[in-house]
N, C-alpha and C positions, 0 to 999 in steps of 0.2 A: 315478166314475172307472174306467178302466180298468187293470187292475193286472197287471203279470207277474212271476212269481218263477221265479228261475233258480238251478239246482243245476250250477254248473260240472264240467266234467270233461274228460279227454282219452281219446285213442285207447288208451293204454296205462295200465291200472289193474289190479293183481294182484287187488284187493278184488272186482272183478267175477266173478272165477273162483269165489269161494265162494257163489254163487248170487245172480242178480240180485233184489236187495231194493229195494221201492219205497221212496224216499225219504220219511223221517219228517219233516224241517224244511219242506218244500213243503207237503206235504198238512195239516200243522198249522198253519202261516201261513195258508194258504187256507181252513182252517176258522174261523181267528180273524178273517177278513176280513168287517166288517159287510156284511149282504145287499144295500145299495144299491151295493155295487161290484161290477164283472165282473173275475173273477180268472181267468188261464191260468198253466199250469204248463210250465216247460222244464227236461227233466231230461237234459243234456248227457252225463252218465254213462252213460244207456240210449241215446244216440244223437241226441236231439233237436238239431235245428239253432236257431240264435239268428237270430230274425226282426228285423234293425233298422229293418225299414220298417213294423212293426206301429204301431197305434195306441195303444199303451200310454202312459199319461200318467205312471204310478209304474212303477219297476223294483225289484225287491228282489233280490240277490244274495248267497248265501252263500259266505263266504271261509274256506276251509282252508288252511294253510298251504301244502301243494305246488300247489295250484290259485290261490294269491294272484295269480301274474303273470297268469294267464288271467283272473281274476277282474277284476282291474284294467284290461285291455285291454277286457272286454266294458263295465265302467263307462264308461270313456271316451269310447267310442263312441256310447253312448247319451246320455253327456251333451253332446256335440258337436250331437246333435240336440234339445237343449233338453227332454230328460226329467228328471223328478225320480230320482235313484239312490239307494236306500238301500242299504247295505253292513251286513251283520251276520254273526256266525259267529266260531269260536274263535280264529282267528288276531287278529282287533281287539282283544283282551283286553291283547295284549302291545304291539300298534302300531296304536292308535287314530288318532293324529295322521298316519301313513303313510296309512291308510285314507280319512281325511277329503280328502286331496289328490286322492282319485278318486271322491269322493261328494257329493250334495246333503247327505245326513244319515248319521251311523253310529249302528247300535245295539250297544250292549254290555250283554250279558246275555239273559234269557229272554224270549221273544217274547209270552208271554200278557198282560203288563200294558204292553208297549210297542208292539207293532204296531196296536192299535186307535187309540192315540193319535197314531201316527204318520201314519196314514191321515187322522186328523182333521185334524191340522195341515196335511198335504199338500192337502187339499181347500180350506183356506182361504189357501194359500199363506204359511203362516207356520213353516215346518219350523225347528226349531233344527238347531244343529249336532251334538249328542249326545243320545241317548236311552239311559238307562243303567237297569237293574235290578239291584240287588242291592248288598250293603255295599262299595263300592268306593269307593276316593280318588278325588276329582275333581280336586285338585292340579293332575294332569299335563294336564288337558285345557283347550284354549284355544276358546274361544266360548260360545255359548248351551247350555244343557244342561237336559232335563228328566231328573229323578232319581226314579226309585221305591227307596226305600231297602231295603225287604223282599224276598226272592225270592218268587215265587207258591205257593199252597198246593196246586195240582194237584188241586182239588175243581171239579166240574161242568165240566170240559173238554167243548168239543163233539168230536165224533167226526171224524176226520182225512178230508179230502176227496179219498177214493180215487177217487171218479167221476171226477176231472178229468185222471187218467192212465189210459193203457190198461192196464188190470190184467193182460191175457194176456200181456203180455211179461214180466212178472215172475214168479220162480219163487215168491216169499214176500212176503207183505204185511208191514208193519212195525209194530210197536206198544211202547210203554213203560208202565211201572208204576211206577217211582220214578225220584228224581234224587237226586244227591248221592252223594260217596264220602270215607268216613274213612281212606282208605288212605296217602295223602301219598307215592306213589311218587316217585323223586326225578327220573324220565325223563318223567314226566305231568303236565300241567296241570289234568287234571279236577277235582280237590279243589278247587283256586283258583277255578275257573270257575263250579263247581254247589254248593260248600258242602260242608263234611263232615258236616253233618245230614242223615240220609236222610228225603225227603219221599216220601210214598205216595199214590196214586191210590185213590179208593175202589174196594174189592174189586168192588161191584155195577157201577161203571162200567166198569171193565176187563173182566169177564165178559161184558156187553152188547156192548161193542165186539168182542171175540174172536169172539162169536156172529155177526158180520158179516163176518168174514174168509173167505178162502180156505182150500184144505185144508194150506197150509204158512205160517208165519209166523216172523219173526225180532222177538225182544223185545231192544230197543237198551239195557236196563239195564246198568249197570256191573257187577253180580253179581245173577244170577236165583235165587241161594242165600242173598241176604243177607250180611253181614258178622260176622266171628268178632269184631271189637272190642267188638261193643256187643250180643252175645248176653245179656248180662245185664239188657237190658231185654226183658222179656216180650212187648211188644207187637210187637217187630221179627220176633220168631220165629213169634209167631203169624199175623202178616200173611201170611207165606208159606205156612203149614200151611194156613190158610182158603182163601187164592187157589187154590192147586193143587188142593185137594179139590172147590173150585167148578168149576174148569176141567175137572177129570176128568170131572164129569157131563154136559159138552155131549155133545150129538150133532148131526152126525157129530163124532168127535174130530180135532182137527188135529194135526198133527206140528209142532214148533216148535223152534228154535234160539236161543240167547242165549250171553251172557258168563257164566262162573260159575268158581269158584276151587275146588281142591281140599281146601281148608280145612274144607268142609262136611261131611267126614266125621268130622271131630274135635270139633266143637263141639255144644253142648247143642241136642238137637232136628234135629241136621244131618241125620243118615241118615234120618230121618222126612221131612224137607223135600226129600230127593233122591228117595226112594221116590216120594211123591206128584207130584215134578215130572214123573218119568218116566211115571207114572200118566197124567198130563195131557197127554202126548204130546211133553215134551222128549226129543228124539233125539239132539243134538250141543251141545257147547259148546265156545266159543273161551277157552282157559285161558291165562292170562297168568301161565306159570311164570317165565319171565325168564332163569334161570340154573341150571345143575346144579352150582355152587360156593357155598360159604358167603361166600366173598369178593365174588362176583358178587350175591349176595343183598343183601350188604351195601352195596354201592355203589348197587345199583337201588333199595335200600329195599322191596322186593317182599316181604322175610320177614315183614312185618307181615300182608299179606293171606293168607299162607300160613299164619297162625296159629302163628307160631314166637314164642317169648318174646324170642330174641335172634337175630341172624344167625348166631351161633356155635352155636345148637341146630337148626340146618338139617340134616336127616336125608335123604338122597337115597333110602334103603332106604324110608322111610316115604312119600315121596312117590311111589314106585312102588306101593307096597300100596295108597294111596289111588287111584290110576290104575286099577288092576285093578278096587277095588269099584266105581267109578263106571260102567266100561265094562260090567261084569256086570249093571247094570241097563239095559242097551240104550242107553246114552249114549255116542257116539262123542266123542273127545278132538281138538281141534285145539290142538296145543301150540305158543303163542307163546314163543320164546326171542329172547334180545338177546346177540348178542356183540359185543364191542369195551370191555369195562369195562377198567380200567387194568391189571388183574392176568391179563386173557385173552392168550392166546397163539396161535398157528396152531393147536396141537393140540385146543383148545377147539371150534373148529368141527366137528371129527371126533367128539370126545367126545359132543358135544350130539346130533350124529346118531345115533351108536350108541345113545345113551339113548332116542332116538324109536324107532328100530328095535326094541330090545328091547322096549319097551312098546307097541307098535303103535300109536302114536299118528301123526296126521297132522301132519308137521313144517312149522312156519312160522319158520325161522331167519334172522333180521335182522340186520343190522351196526346197531349204535347209531346212533339218529338223535336228537341233540339237540332237542327242539321249543321253539321258543318259548314262554316262558310258564312252561317246567319248571324246577326246582332247578339240574338239570344243565345246562341250556343257559346260565342266569345265571352258574352257577359257571364255566363253561368261557369264557364270554364274558369275566369279569372276569381270568381267568387268560391270556387272549390265545390260548386253544386253537380258538375257533370259525373256521373258514377264511372270513371275512367276504366274499369276494369271490363265493361261489356265490349264484346267485339262489334265490328260494324254490322255484321247481319242482324243485331238485335235492334237496328235502328228503323227496322221494316215493320214494326207494329208487333204487339202483344209483350212488350217489353218497356218498362221505365227506366230510363236511362240517366234521370236527374232527380236531385231531391226536391219534391215538394215541401213547403214549410208547415204544412198541417195534415195532407193526407199520405199513407204508406202506399208504396207500390202495389202491395196486394189489393188494398182496396179500390183503387183507381182502375187497374185491369179488372176486377171483378165486376165495379159498377159499369165499366165501358160494356163488358161482356153482356150485362143484363140489359141495358137500355138498347143495345143494338139487336139482341134477341127478341125483345120486343117490339123494336121497330119493323122488324121484318116477318111479324106474324101474318099468316095468309089472308086475313081480313084487312089489314093495312094495304098489303100489296094490291089486293082487288081493287080496293077505295082508290088508290092512287093510279092505276091501271084505267079505271073508269073515268075518273076525272079527264086524264089524258086524252081518252076516246071522245069525251065529250067536247073539249075544246079543239080537236084536231080529228075529223073522223076519218080515220084510215086505220084499216085491220092491220097493216104492215108495222105502222108505227105503234100502235096499242099492244101487238105480240111482242114486238122488240122491248117496249117498257116492262111487260110482265116477266119474260124469260130472263131480261136483265136482272130483274129485282130476285126473281127465284135463285139465279146464280149469285147474287151477292148473299143472299141466306146462307146458302151452303159455304161459301167461301168466310163468312165471319165464324161460322160454327167450327169450321177447320182451324181458323186463326186462334180462336180462343181455347180450342180443345188441346193446342200444341203448346199455348203461351206458358211461360215458367213465371211464377207469382210469388216473387222473393218479398219477405216482411221489410 
């Protein structure tokens, strides 16, 4: 069969500015496709057009909440032409029946166990309605179901099919080493999707794949430093110590980025993991700091991943010290903050930006966006606080999709636009770039930092120029 895999995108995506990263889901599914099938990839995020006149017999589409409307439009058009359309992705965990109305079949869970079975059934014209991998309740699904109850082990995975996309257009390749997250942050559905248990890819397989990558790559793991909740398990820390020691020996050494928490500074073996990660080429992390207040940490649930015993133990000065230590290792920090918790006020935006400026971290200050599947979304929905008239594409920034107790939607969007505009003034960009260069003397690293921030400046201007600001 001829198979086309599509990663939906739109013209305005702030994530593009952080560096064009080769999509992992497309290249992994392509690698999992048996060789008797002919597979092609469409990365709309990078500008690829959708060819509705292609000879594809099976079309697979990834559905993220902000792109659900676009994904469904594409799916409907292909189905009109008699194509078998398979929808998968994080949005479907919460709305499988909604997705099924646009698809021949819906995949819920990780693709390693599902994708080969889906293609086998498609070839025999016996597709089921739902293909599920993981310990999920089946009662809510109406139709025929294929169910793999256990999540995959991540052992002996094929290398991603990066050859199917023009690699030159991407600043970074992508890879993953683990899945799972024990944090249970209230605004994030990742723990429910991938489970609280951390599953590791074998180190030798990761190192072999990194050896095939270009000079820069992004590790899509939830935390490239491990997790403070499970440091009492020696094998968890041992994995990262051994992995980064092996990666540091690769030549040429690659520069890489990933998501990581400040808490690595505090827990057993954490500083050694940080040092080895930096030696292996880690040059920047996306750090989910979420809030600069104890009340915000409590409402978000993020205090767990920051290694506090309770939200009341939150210490802003300790956070600053951890930031300085990580930066001293030549690791640039992109700080992600959410404003819009019930206790937040207009002053919270300014204080959050002041914190970023003081610490010289690249600011990502977002209004709260209760994502489907998260605890916050469900709670606000039950409380009548979700503004259900918003389409899914309003969940991608520039809109307020819930009722805040004291601030209007207009106020929240305008304040966020104001502080992000100030945060990306040229003087701030230059100051952060010079700091990055001082801690890691590499022009490639410094130029990447500078141009990434310039692109972010442009992206945020576009975002807020197009945003609607209802009262």
